[in-house]
C-alpha angles and dihedrals in degrees: 000000000000089000091053094052115104116258095224126073089229091056093047094049091046091049091049091051090047093051092047092047091046092055092047095045092047090052092049092046093051093046091047094050092046090051090048091050091051091047092051089049090052091049092052091048091049090051091051092049092047093051093046093047092048091052092044089055089062094055125098117199129201129208091250090060096258115146123207122194114221106210112219121213093261113021099154091109090051094050094060110104096340128126126192119204130188101203102318095331119099111228093177129020132168128224108279141149116280094250092051091048091052092048092050090051090053091053092058110107094001126124094222108107102193134030133172120215139171119215081177089294121067115259134173119210129199127191123204117191118230109219131199122182092341098311132097113251102164149351136239112209121193128186134193131193110243096196095091090051091047091048090051091048092050091047092051091046092052092046093049091048092052090046090050092051092049089048092050092048091050092047091051093051093043092048092050090049093048094046091047090054092046092050095045092093089052091051090049091051090050091051090049091051091051092049093047091048090052097048098032096231125163098228124137133213098233126205098240121115092009132117115263094257094048091042089059091046092048091049092051092047091049090052090050091049090049091053092046091049090050091050091047092050090048092051092046090051091047091050091049092049092048091049089051093048094046093049094069100052091040092052089049091052091049091048093050092049091049090048091051096050096040093079141337115295134200120252092255091050091049090049091051091050092048091050091049091049091048091049092050091047090050089051091051090048091054090049093049092047088054089060093059119100126196116241117249093246089061099055095078120092143089135264141162108249096201094050093044093048091053092049093050092045093052093054094062115085101171127076132019120334119273120227114203119197142146138073126340097236127166119234124204092234129092116257095241091057093047089050092053088051095046102043098066091051092049091047089051090050092049091055095055107025117105105197113347146015122205125203115190125187112204132199089249089070093256132136113211117196119197131174135175093239127116092277130214116303113249093240091055101045092104096034095059089071092059117102113269093004120132130180091229115015090186097057092107102238121126100238121133097211097251104101098085091040092055093044093053092045092053092046092052091046087060091049091259135102146210123226141159112241128214091273091057095252123141109239121195112198118197135177117263118256 
């Protein structure tokens, strides 16, 4: 059945409307024809009763059970399909097929009022008792041909079936047209999205002059496009910054190589060039490592923040001492990822701290880093997380302005974050293990 379903939404909605209408129309057609059949049956019974009563009104009975038929001036209508019996003896009978005659004779004197027979045509017979002084002395039997009623019922059934088919066909076409008109704005939005994706424009759908449902959809799509544009701008900016940062060490490597091959150098000069090339290559390696992101399936794990912070603090030998304190909480992040988040912040603190650096692990699964350095100016607390941005570009250290950017990106990949609080402290927030 799934393979038979239309591929388009318009076809499916039209088919659903057709199926629903077909069920309803079929039910109405059946009910109507059943009601018509019952009504025709009541009309035939009324006709039989009327004929029998009219004939019984022309009969005169005697106490001895004798029945006399009083002939009216025009009794041709009463003689059609009517039998008169005195007891079980017919005193008047019309012309009728043999089977119908036999059935009428059997109805004489019986209590059964109605009987259906086929001789081979369909007939309905009615018997009306003739009473005299409280006892039954005769019977009036009337019969009616049911073929006209059956023909009318079949004609009405065929007509209602044809009308139902025409109605279903019209409903199907009308539903497809209405659904097509209702989905035309969606098709237009799809065409606009395809055109914008091809030409790279920054247009938006807008919620004006749209139905409520499509206005909500357009608003959500515009928000999604805004976020995608922001991500694209961020990535473009990051790429530009990385290209700028890589250009300097790469140019230095090329210059050193050209200087080496230009003429023969002394051993000390070659060693100096090699060291310069190695330093530039190490710088490029740090920059390239900053571009790496950890896949989502690798950000789940567990680690002790206090133990990890102590391990990272003990590895560093340069700069002021690092004091690690706080609660031994478990974060829902693997230790290698937490280390990659924590190291750039500690390196940043070592550059600017005067005497001491403090790392505190809180019960809220946070790592708070404090130093006694000058701190980050309030107006730059958000800007320092931008790629290639440094609080003081002229401070003399060899950073490229990507450490804090990478740390925040890794923290957010793990459903955490890095921020600078009102006191100027760096706060790493991580999910609980």
